[in-house]
C-alpha positions as CSV (number, residue, x, y, z in Angstrom):
1,M,6.7,67.6,-90.8
2,A,4.3,66.4,-88.1
3,I,0.7,65.7,-89.3
4,Q,-2.0,66.8,-86.8
5,T,-5.5,65.6,-86.9
6,R,-8.3,68.1,-87.4
7,N,-10.9,66.3,-85.3
8,K,-10.0,66.4,-81.7
9,R,-11.6,63.8,-79.4
10,S,-13.6,65.4,-76.7
11,L,-13.7,63.8,-73.3
12,E,-16.9,65.6,-72.3
13,F,-20.2,63.7,-72.2
14,N,-23.2,65.3,-73.8
15,T,-26.3,64.7,-71.5
16,A,-28.8,66.5,-73.7
17,S,-30.0,63.4,-75.5
18,M,-30.1,61.4,-72.2
19,S,-32.6,63.9,-70.7
20,D,-34.8,63.6,-73.8
21,L,-34.8,59.9,-73.4
22,V,-35.7,60.0,-69.7
23,F,-38.5,62.4,-70.5
24,L,-39.9,60.2,-73.2
25,L,-39.8,57.2,-70.9
26,L,-41.5,59.1,-68.2
27,I,-44.4,60.1,-70.5
28,F,-44.7,56.5,-71.8
29,F,-45.0,55.1,-68.3
30,M,-47.4,57.8,-67.2
31,L,-49.7,57.0,-70.1
32,T,-49.6,53.3,-69.8
33,S,-50.2,53.3,-66.0
34,T,-53.5,55.1,-66.6
35,L,-54.7,52.3,-68.8
36,V,-54.3,49.7,-66.1
37,A,-57.5,49.2,-64.2
38,P,-56.9,48.8,-60.4
39,N,-58.5,45.9,-58.6
40,A,-61.4,47.6,-57.0
41,I,-65.0,46.8,-56.2
42,K,-67.2,47.8,-59.1
43,L,-70.2,49.8,-58.0
44,L,-72.8,51.3,-60.2
45,L,-73.7,54.6,-58.5
46,P,-76.9,56.1,-59.8
47,S,-76.8,59.7,-60.6
48,S,-78.4,61.7,-57.8
49,H,-79.9,64.2,-60.3
50,S,-81.7,61.6,-62.3
51,K,-85.1,60.2,-61.3
52,T,-84.8,57.1,-63.4
53,M,-84.1,53.8,-61.6
54,A,-82.5,50.7,-63.0
55,K,-84.7,47.6,-63.3
56,Q,-84.2,46.1,-59.9
57,T,-84.6,42.4,-59.2
58,L,-83.9,42.6,-55.4
59,T,-83.5,45.2,-52.8
60,V,-81.2,44.8,-49.8
61,Y,-81.5,47.1,-46.8
62,I,-79.0,47.7,-44.0
63,N,-80.4,49.8,-41.2
64,D,-78.6,51.7,-38.5
65,Q,-78.6,48.6,-36.2
66,F,-76.6,46.8,-38.9
67,L,-79.4,44.4,-39.7
68,Y,-79.9,43.0,-43.2
69,Y,-83.3,43.0,-44.9
70,L,-84.2,41.4,-48.3
71,N,-87.3,43.0,-49.7
72,E,-88.3,44.1,-46.1
73,H,-87.8,40.6,-44.6
74,Q,-84.9,40.4,-42.0
75,V,-82.1,38.0,-42.9
76,D,-79.2,36.8,-40.8
77,E,-75.7,37.8,-42.0
78,N,-74.7,34.1,-42.3
79,A,-77.7,33.3,-44.5
80,L,-77.4,36.4,-46.7
81,Q,-75.7,34.7,-49.7
82,D,-78.2,31.8,-49.6
83,E,-81.2,34.1,-49.5
84,I,-79.9,36.3,-52.3
85,D,-79.2,33.1,-54.3
86,L,-82.8,32.0,-53.9
87,K,-84.2,35.4,-55.0
88,L,-81.9,35.6,-58.0
89,A,-82.4,31.9,-59.1
90,G,-82.9,31.5,-62.8
91,Q,-81.7,35.0,-63.8
92,M,-78.5,35.7,-65.6
93,D,-78.2,39.5,-65.1
94,G,-80.2,40.8,-62.2
95,S,-79.7,44.0,-60.3
96,V,-79.4,44.1,-56.5
97,V,-80.1,47.6,-55.2
98,L,-78.3,48.2,-51.9
99,R,-79.8,50.8,-49.6
100,A,-77.6,51.3,-46.6
101,D,-77.9,53.9,-43.8
102,Q,-75.2,56.5,-43.9
103,S,-73.9,55.4,-40.4
104,V,-73.3,51.8,-41.6
105,P,-69.6,50.8,-41.7
106,I,-68.3,49.9,-45.2
107,Q,-67.7,46.3,-44.1
108,Y,-71.5,45.6,-44.1
109,V,-71.8,46.9,-47.6
110,V,-68.8,44.8,-48.7
111,N,-70.5,41.7,-47.3
112,V,-73.5,42.2,-49.6
113,I,-71.2,42.8,-52.6
114,D,-69.1,39.7,-51.8
115,A,-72.3,37.6,-51.5
116,V,-73.4,38.7,-55.0
117,N,-69.9,38.2,-56.4
118,N,-69.8,34.7,-55.0
119,I,-73.1,33.9,-56.7
120,N,-71.7,35.3,-60.0
121,V,-68.6,33.1,-59.7
122,L,-70.6,30.0,-58.7
123,Y,-73.2,30.2,-61.4
124,K,-71.3,32.2,-64.0
125,T,-74.0,35.0,-63.9
126,K,-73.6,38.8,-64.3
127,H,-75.6,40.2,-61.4
128,K,-74.9,43.8,-60.5
129,V,-74.9,45.7,-57.2
130,I,-76.2,49.2,-57.4
131,L,-75.7,51.5,-54.4
132,A,-78.7,53.7,-53.9
133,T,-78.1,57.3,-53.0
134,K,-80.5,60.1,-52.0
135,P,-80.9,63.0,-54.4
136,S,-78.9,66.1,-53.8
137,R,-80.7,69.3,-53.0
């Protein structure tokens, strides 16, 4: 008498649990990727509906001829960081309001932000750059 086994071994692979695992991994990586902050320039954009203004220490203007002005005094691009440093001397957390013409290329705005960031690194301060906008109608 030949004894036969009840449980037959199946050669088929069940992929249902594998798709669940891939789906859970996908959700995990999507959630954790949103928690990572990208390396971007931090700008504090004031709300255009609000009329309140942050306490400003210094105002930097860039006109449509790409000239820099610190509190209405023209400054050369090469001396920009030194002049900002003189105006912010002795302060730990000043606000630099940047008013740029809408036709100014972004590189001129980045030059001002870099100058303030270099001062922050040099003196371990926390100065902010606030990009001024006009109110919406």
